[in-house]
C-alpha positions as CSV (number, residue, x, y, z in Angstrom):
1,M,-37.8,52.8,-9.3
2,K,-35.1,52.4,-12.7
3,F,-33.2,54.6,-15.1
4,S,-33.6,52.7,-17.7
5,E,-38.0,52.2,-16.4
6,I,-38.6,56.1,-17.6
7,R,-38.9,56.5,-21.4
8,P,-38.5,59.5,-22.7
9,E,-42.3,61.1,-23.1
10,E,-42.8,59.9,-19.3
11,W,-39.9,62.1,-18.3
12,V,-41.0,65.5,-18.3
13,E,-44.4,63.9,-16.4
14,W,-42.9,62.3,-13.6
15,K,-39.8,64.8,-13.3
16,P,-41.6,66.2,-10.3
17,Y,-42.2,64.0,-8.4
18,L,-39.0,62.7,-9.2
19,D,-37.1,64.1,-6.4
20,T,-35.1,61.9,-5.2
21,C,-31.9,59.9,-6.6
22,I,-29.8,56.3,-5.8
23,I,-26.2,56.4,-6.6
24,P,-25.7,52.2,-6.5
25,Y,-21.8,51.7,-5.3
26,T,-21.1,48.0,-5.6
27,G,-17.2,48.4,-3.9
28,L,-15.5,46.7,-6.3
29,T,-11.3,46.0,-5.9
30,G,-11.4,43.6,-9.3
31,Q,-9.2,40.8,-6.4
32,E,-13.3,39.5,-6.2
33,S,-14.0,36.2,-8.2
34,P,-16.8,35.8,-11.1
35,I,-18.4,34.0,-8.7
36,E,-17.5,36.8,-5.3
37,A,-18.5,39.8,-8.3
38,V,-22.0,38.0,-8.7
39,S,-22.7,38.3,-4.9
40,A,-21.4,41.6,-4.8
41,L,-24.2,42.4,-7.2
42,E,-26.9,40.6,-6.1
43,N,-26.4,41.6,-2.2
44,L,-26.3,45.4,-3.9
45,R,-29.5,44.7,-5.6
46,D,-31.0,43.1,-2.5
47,F,-30.2,46.6,-0.6
48,L,-31.9,48.0,-2.7
49,D,-34.8,47.4,-3.0
50,I,-35.5,48.2,1.3
51,V,-35.4,51.2,-0.6
52,E,-36.8,50.7,-4.6
53,T,-40.0,49.4,-3.7
54,P,-41.7,51.3,-1.1
55,F,-40.1,54.7,-2.5
56,K,-41.7,53.5,-6.4
57,G,-42.6,56.6,-7.3
58,R,-40.3,59.8,-5.9
59,V,-37.3,58.0,-6.0
60,V,-34.9,57.3,-9.5
61,T,-31.5,54.2,-8.7
62,Y,-29.1,55.6,-11.5
63,P,-26.3,53.3,-13.3
64,A,-24.3,52.0,-10.3
65,F,-20.4,52.6,-9.1
66,H,-18.3,49.0,-9.1
67,Y,-15.0,49.2,-8.2
68,T,-13.4,52.0,-5.4
69,A,-10.7,54.0,-5.4
70,E,-10.1,57.3,-3.4
71,E,-10.3,59.3,-7.6
72,H,-13.9,57.2,-7.5
73,L,-14.9,58.8,-4.5
74,N,-14.4,62.4,-5.9
75,S,-16.1,60.9,-8.5
76,L,-18.7,60.3,-6.8
77,N,-19.0,63.3,-4.9
78,D,-19.7,65.3,-9.3
79,V,-21.9,63.1,-9.8
80,C,-23.7,63.9,-6.5
81,R,-23.2,67.7,-7.6
82,Q,-24.2,67.0,-11.4
83,L,-27.4,65.3,-10.7
84,K,-28.3,67.5,-8.1
85,S,-27.6,70.7,-10.9
86,S,-29.8,68.6,-12.6
87,G,-33.2,68.7,-10.8
88,F,-33.1,66.3,-8.0
89,K,-33.7,67.3,-4.9
90,F,-31.9,64.8,-2.8
91,V,-29.3,61.5,-3.4
92,I,-28.8,58.9,-1.7
93,I,-25.3,56.4,-1.9
94,M,-26.5,53.3,-1.3
95,S,-23.7,50.3,-0.6
96,T,-22.6,47.1,0.4
97,G,-19.2,47.1,-0.8
98,Q,-17.5,49.2,1.8
99,E,-18.0,52.3,4.5
100,I,-18.5,54.9,2.7
101,N,-16.7,58.3,4.7
102,P,-19.8,60.7,4.8
103,T,-17.1,64.1,4.5
104,E,-16.0,62.2,1.6
105,V,-18.9,62.3,-0.2
106,S,-19.9,65.3,1.2
107,A,-23.1,67.0,-2.0
108,S,-25.2,63.2,-1.4
109,D,-27.8,63.4,1.8
110,L,-27.5,59.9,2.5
111,I,-25.2,56.9,2.4
112,F,-26.0,54.4,3.8
113,T,-23.3,50.8,4.5
114,C,-23.9,47.3,5.0
115,P,-20.7,46.1,3.8
116,K,-21.7,42.1,3.8
117,C,-24.7,42.2,4.9
118,E,-26.1,39.5,3.7
119,I,-28.2,37.5,7.1
120,S,-26.4,34.8,7.8
121,V,-27.7,31.4,7.0
122,R,-27.7,30.2,10.3
123,S,-29.5,32.1,11.8
124,S,-33.5,31.2,11.2
125,K,-36.0,32.7,9.3
126,E,-37.3,34.5,11.7
127,E,-34.5,35.1,13.0
128,S,-33.1,36.7,9.4
129,A,-37.3,38.5,9.0
130,E,-36.8,40.2,11.6
131,K,-33.2,42.4,10.6
132,I,-34.4,42.6,7.7
133,N,-36.5,44.1,8.8
134,Q,-34.8,46.4,12.1
135,L,-32.7,47.4,8.9
136,S,-35.6,48.3,6.5
137,Q,-37.1,50.3,9.5
138,K,-33.7,52.9,10.0
139,I,-33.7,53.2,6.9
140,H,-37.0,54.2,6.4
141,R,-37.1,56.9,9.0
142,E,-34.2,58.0,7.1
143,V,-35.6,59.0,4.0
144,Y,-38.3,60.5,5.6
145,R,-36.2,62.5,7.7
146,L,-34.9,64.2,4.8
147,W,-37.2,64.4,3.0
148,G,-38.8,66.0,6.4
149,L,-41.7,64.1,6.6
150,Q,-40.4,62.3,10.3
């Protein structure tokens, strides 16, 4: 569920169930053309679907960090801490732009990165579906483990 989908009167009721926050991290450098930036955002959107859709009702997706720089990782770490202090038990970072070293954002609970994770257009539909299924299963196992359910 996206943060913008929650109405103020619902937040008080849903807060105990929405214990996990997702922070999308695009990892743009500023050197991308508009077409490349759109593609990066679409890839991240599709990657987020792996967690947002099956875990709707337990996760909230916050606004994305779009640009990469060393100080942004420090800010990302600070945001993770602030989200936890505001009531979220878990914070997950998801990125298709670049790898993120977990030691640099140690306040997060899970980091899923899949740079250039778009499925090759040369793959058959069956191969692409299998790759997406395997990635989804791996991510779902990690989220369940984080929640103590596996």
